[in-house]
C-alpha positions as CSV (number, residue, x, y, z in Angstrom):
1,X,33.6,-26.9,10.7
2,X,34.1,-23.1,10.8
3,X,31.6,-21.2,13.1
4,X,31.7,-18.3,10.7
5,X,30.7,-20.6,7.8
6,X,27.9,-22.1,9.9
7,X,26.6,-18.6,10.4
8,X,26.6,-18.0,6.6
9,X,24.6,-21.2,6.1
10,X,22.1,-20.1,8.7
11,X,21.7,-16.8,7.1
12,X,21.0,-18.5,3.8
13,X,18.3,-20.6,5.5
14,X,16.8,-17.4,7.0
15,X,17.0,-15.1,4.0
16,X,16.6,-17.5,1.0
17,X,19.2,-16.1,-1.5
18,X,22.9,-15.7,-1.7
19,X,22.4,-12.0,-2.6
20,X,20.4,-11.4,0.6
21,X,23.0,-13.1,2.7
22,X,25.8,-11.1,1.1
23,X,23.9,-7.8,1.9
24,X,23.2,-8.9,5.5
25,X,26.8,-9.9,6.2
26,X,28.5,-7.1,4.2
27,X,30.1,-9.7,1.9
28,X,30.1,-10.2,-1.9
29,X,27.9,-12.9,-3.3
30,X,30.9,-14.7,-4.7
31,X,32.5,-14.7,-1.2
32,X,29.2,-16.2,0.3
33,X,29.2,-18.9,-2.4
34,X,32.8,-19.7,-1.7
35,X,32.2,-20.0,2.1
36,X,29.3,-22.4,1.5
37,X,31.4,-24.5,-0.9
38,X,34.2,-24.8,1.7
39,X,31.6,-25.7,4.4
40,X,30.2,-28.5,2.2
41,X,33.8,-29.9,1.9
42,X,34.2,-29.7,5.6
43,X,30.8,-31.5,6.1
44,X,31.6,-34.1,3.5
45,X,28.2,-33.9,2.0
46,X,26.2,-31.7,-0.4
47,X,24.5,-28.9,1.4
48,X,22.9,-27.0,-1.5
49,X,21.2,-28.0,-4.8
50,X,20.0,-26.0,-7.8
51,X,16.6,-24.5,-7.7
52,X,16.1,-22.8,-11.0
53,X,18.5,-19.8,-11.0
54,X,18.9,-20.0,-7.2
55,X,20.0,-22.7,-4.8
56,X,18.2,-24.4,-1.9
57,X,19.2,-26.4,1.0
58,X,19.4,-30.2,0.7
59,X,18.1,-32.4,3.5
60,X,21.6,-32.5,4.9
61,X,21.8,-28.7,4.7
62,X,18.6,-28.3,6.6
63,X,19.8,-30.7,9.3
64,X,23.1,-28.8,9.6
65,X,21.2,-25.5,10.0
66,X,19.5,-26.8,13.1
67,X,22.9,-27.8,14.5
68,X,24.3,-24.4,13.5
69,X,21.5,-22.8,15.6
70,X,22.7,-24.8,18.5
71,X,26.4,-24.1,18.0
72,X,25.8,-20.4,17.5
73,X,23.4,-20.2,20.5
74,X,26.1,-21.9,22.6
75,X,28.7,-19.4,21.5
76,X,26.3,-16.5,22.4
77,X,25.7,-18.1,25.8
78,X,29.4,-18.4,26.4
79,X,30.0,-14.7,25.5
80,X,27.2,-13.5,27.8
81,X,28.0,-15.9,30.6
82,X,31.5,-14.3,30.7
83,X,29.8,-10.9,30.8
84,X,27.7,-12.1,33.7
85,X,30.9,-12.6,35.8
86,X,31.6,-8.9,35.3
87,X,28.3,-7.9,36.8
88,X,24.7,-7.6,35.6
89,X,23.6,-8.8,32.2
90,X,24.8,-6.5,29.4
91,X,24.6,-6.2,25.7
92,X,22.2,-5.2,23.0
93,X,18.9,-7.1,22.4
94,X,16.9,-6.4,19.2
95,X,13.2,-6.7,19.7
96,X,10.3,-6.5,17.1
97,X,6.8,-5.7,18.3
98,X,3.4,-5.2,16.7
99,X,2.3,-1.5,17.2
100,X,-0.6,-1.9,19.7
101,X,1.4,-4.4,21.8
102,X,4.3,-1.9,21.8
103,X,2.0,0.9,22.9
104,X,0.7,-1.2,25.8
105,X,3.9,-2.9,27.0
106,X,7.0,-1.0,25.8
107,X,6.9,1.9,28.3
108,X,6.9,-0.7,31.2
109,X,9.6,-2.8,29.6
110,X,11.9,0.1,29.0
111,X,11.3,1.4,32.5
112,X,12.2,-2.1,34.0
113,X,15.4,-2.3,31.9
114,X,16.6,1.2,32.8
115,X,20.1,1.2,34.3
116,X,20.2,-2.6,33.8
117,X,23.0,-2.6,31.3
118,X,20.8,-4.1,28.7
119,X,20.4,-2.0,25.5
120,X,17.1,-2.9,24.0
121,X,16.5,-1.7,20.5
122,X,12.8,-1.9,19.5
123,X,11.3,-1.8,16.1
124,X,7.6,-2.0,15.1
125,X,6.8,-5.0,12.8
126,X,3.2,-5.8,12.2
127,X,3.1,-9.2,10.5
128,X,1.1,-12.4,10.9
129,X,2.7,-15.2,13.1
130,X,3.7,-17.1,10.0
131,X,6.3,-14.4,9.3
132,X,8.0,-14.8,12.7
133,X,10.9,-17.0,11.4
134,X,11.8,-14.4,8.9
135,X,11.9,-11.7,11.6
136,X,14.2,-13.8,13.8
137,X,16.9,-13.4,11.2
138,X,17.2,-9.8,12.3
139,X,15.8,-9.8,15.9
140,X,16.5,-11.6,19.1
141,X,12.9,-11.4,20.4
142,X,9.7,-11.0,18.4
143,X,6.4,-10.1,20.1
144,X,3.5,-11.3,17.9
145,X,-0.2,-11.8,18.3
146,X,-2.7,-14.4,17.2
147,X,-6.3,-15.5,17.6
148,X,-6.6,-17.6,20.8
149,X,-7.8,-20.6,18.7
150,X,-4.8,-20.4,16.4
151,X,-1.7,-22.5,16.8
152,X,1.4,-21.1,18.3
153,X,4.4,-20.6,16.1
154,X,6.7,-23.5,16.6
155,X,9.4,-25.5,14.9
156,X,13.0,-26.7,15.3
157,X,14.3,-23.1,14.9
158,X,11.6,-21.2,16.8
159,X,10.8,-21.1,20.5
160,X,7.5,-19.5,21.4
161,X,5.9,-18.7,24.8
162,X,2.5,-17.1,25.6
163,X,2.9,-13.8,27.3
164,X,-0.7,-12.8,28.0
165,X,-4.4,-13.0,26.8
166,X,-6.3,-9.9,25.7
167,X,-10.1,-10.0,25.2
168,X,-11.5,-8.5,21.9
169,X,-14.6,-6.3,22.3
170,X,-17.1,-4.6,20.0
171,X,-16.6,-0.8,20.0
172,X,-19.4,1.6,18.9
173,X,-19.9,5.3,18.9
174,X,-21.8,7.0,21.8
175,X,-24.9,7.4,19.7
176,X,-25.1,3.9,18.4
177,X,-28.3,1.9,19.0
178,X,-26.3,-0.7,21.0
179,X,-24.3,1.8,23.0
180,X,-26.3,1.2,26.2
181,X,-25.9,-2.6,26.1
182,X,-23.2,-4.2,28.2
183,X,-22.8,-7.1,25.8
184,X,-23.9,-8.2,22.4
185,X,-24.4,-11.5,20.5
186,X,-23.5,-12.0,16.9
187,X,-27.1,-12.0,15.7
188,X,-27.4,-8.4,16.8
189,X,-24.5,-7.3,14.5
190,X,-25.6,-8.7,11.1
191,X,-26.8,-5.4,9.7
192,X,-23.8,-3.4,10.8
193,X,-21.1,-1.7,8.7
194,X,-17.6,-2.8,9.9
195,X,-14.2,-1.2,10.1
196,X,-11.7,-4.0,10.3
197,X,-8.0,-4.9,9.9
198,X,-6.2,-6.7,7.1
199,X,-6.7,-10.5,6.8
200,X,-4.4,-12.7,8.9
201,X,-4.6,-10.8,12.1
202,X,-6.6,-11.7,15.3
203,X,-9.4,-9.1,14.9
204,X,-10.1,-10.3,11.4
205,X,-10.2,-13.9,12.7
206,X,-12.9,-13.0,15.2
207,X,-14.9,-11.2,12.6
208,X,-14.9,-14.3,10.4
209,X,-16.1,-16.3,13.5
210,X,-19.0,-14.0,13.8
211,X,-19.8,-14.6,10.1
212,X,-19.7,-18.4,10.7
213,X,-22.1,-18.1,13.7
214,X,-24.6,-15.9,11.9
215,X,-24.2,-17.2,8.3
216,X,-24.0,-13.6,7.2
217,X,-20.9,-12.1,5.6
218,X,-19.9,-8.9,7.3
219,X,-20.1,-5.6,5.3
220,X,-16.6,-4.2,5.7
221,X,-16.3,-0.6,4.7
222,X,-12.5,-0.2,5.3
223,X,-9.5,-2.3,6.3
224,X,-6.9,-0.4,8.3
225,X,-4.3,-1.7,10.6
226,X,-4.0,1.5,12.6
227,X,-6.4,1.3,15.6
228,X,-6.2,5.0,16.2
229,X,-7.7,5.6,12.7
230,X,-10.3,2.9,13.3
231,X,-11.3,4.6,16.7
232,X,-11.6,7.9,15.0
233,X,-13.9,6.5,12.3
234,X,-16.1,4.6,14.8
235,X,-16.4,7.7,17.0
236,X,-17.5,9.6,13.9
237,X,-20.3,7.1,13.2
238,X,-18.8,5.5,10.1
239,X,-19.2,2.0,11.4
240,X,-18.4,-0.3,14.3
241,X,-15.3,-2.3,15.0
242,X,-13.7,-5.1,16.9
243,X,-10.8,-4.0,19.0
244,X,-8.4,-5.5,21.6
245,X,-9.6,-4.3,25.0
246,X,-6.4,-2.7,26.1
247,X,-5.8,-0.9,22.8
248,X,-9.0,1.3,23.1
249,X,-7.9,4.9,23.8
250,X,-10.7,7.1,22.4
251,X,-12.7,8.6,25.3
252,X,-16.0,8.6,23.4
253,X,-16.1,5.0,22.4
254,X,-18.3,2.4,24.1
255,X,-16.9,-1.1,24.6
256,X,-19.3,-4.1,24.5
257,X,-18.5,-7.6,25.4
258,X,-19.0,-10.1,22.6
259,X,-21.0,-13.1,23.8
260,X,-21.3,-16.4,22.1
261,X,-17.9,-16.3,20.3
262,X,-14.4,-16.9,21.6
263,X,-13.0,-13.4,21.2
264,X,-9.4,-12.8,22.4
265,X,-5.9,-12.6,21.1
266,X,-2.8,-14.1,22.6
267,X,0.6,-12.3,22.8
268,X,3.5,-14.6,22.0
269,X,7.2,-14.0,22.6
270,X,9.3,-15.8,20.1
271,X,13.1,-16.4,20.1
272,X,15.6,-18.8,18.7
273,X,15.8,-22.0,20.8
274,X,17.9,-21.5,23.9
275,X,18.2,-17.7,23.4
276,X,16.7,-17.1,26.9
277,X,20.0,-18.6,28.3
278,X,21.7,-15.3,27.3
279,X,21.4,-13.1,30.4
280,X,20.5,-10.0,28.4
281,X,17.7,-11.8,26.5
282,X,16.5,-13.4,29.8
283,X,16.3,-9.9,31.3
284,X,14.2,-8.6,28.3
285,X,11.8,-11.6,28.6
286,X,11.4,-11.1,32.3
287,X,10.7,-7.3,31.7
288,X,7.9,-8.3,29.2
289,X,6.4,-10.7,31.7
290,X,6.4,-7.9,34.4
291,X,4.9,-5.5,31.9
292,X,2.1,-7.9,31.0
293,X,1.2,-8.3,34.7
294,X,1.0,-4.5,35.1
295,X,-1.0,-4.1,31.8
296,X,-3.8,-6.6,32.2
297,X,-5.5,-4.9,35.1
298,X,-7.8,-2.4,33.3
299,X,-11.5,-3.2,34.2
300,X,-13.7,-5.1,31.8
301,X,-16.5,-3.2,30.2
302,X,-19.3,-2.5,32.6
303,X,-23.0,-3.0,32.2
304,X,-24.8,0.2,31.5
């Protein structure tokens, strides 16, 4: 079976439609369809079946995609192993990061990779973990975040590793009635107006946990995924918020530990299986690990 045709099949599994594959690979849709037909003949079994006006993978097609991942990963390793004989790891590594994680870690990562020969291309992508497989169609490494009680993204075509844990604290303005407390319990927060993020992200998961503990649904004034905006609103007295500890930048905000609820998010690094065997990808993963060690030293909120 042709490696190029296996790549086309994998792209279809990642992107869902022939048109999307054609656009990603700079081919015409008819050329994509032809390549898939030839691959089916090479495999000796149907790989696609009708699904309305589209096509979907058969069981055999899905099984072959998993093998295609292995074959293409082996080819990538071969290319980069040859590069390793010429010196240090080289090549481009595409990385997707959620914004607050990028702000915390990216400066350290890029500093570590400077002069390494690895060209890391970073893009901000703020999506729930369930979207990680889709992102891996375009990126070599995806940094995502989840509630610490949530399940890690896993599967035959995704390899995930925990990078670090970040506590989530309550943040209030300097004139708030709780500003002089070092910690708060959920019962003290039932009458508050909240500024939160969109559903599906760790901060919202913790807020729902508070609601479960108290039996009171939180009064959410705004949902914004930009922590800088949330900080500005909290500092102006428009409400309180939950924020990851290392994301707090506003000098006037007061951070309070949340007692009685597990409140933290985990950073996960996701790749295709065996991607870490590419020297350039391994160098990027190691740089993230070093950045996490440097970034998790800020002091916890102090009792006032």
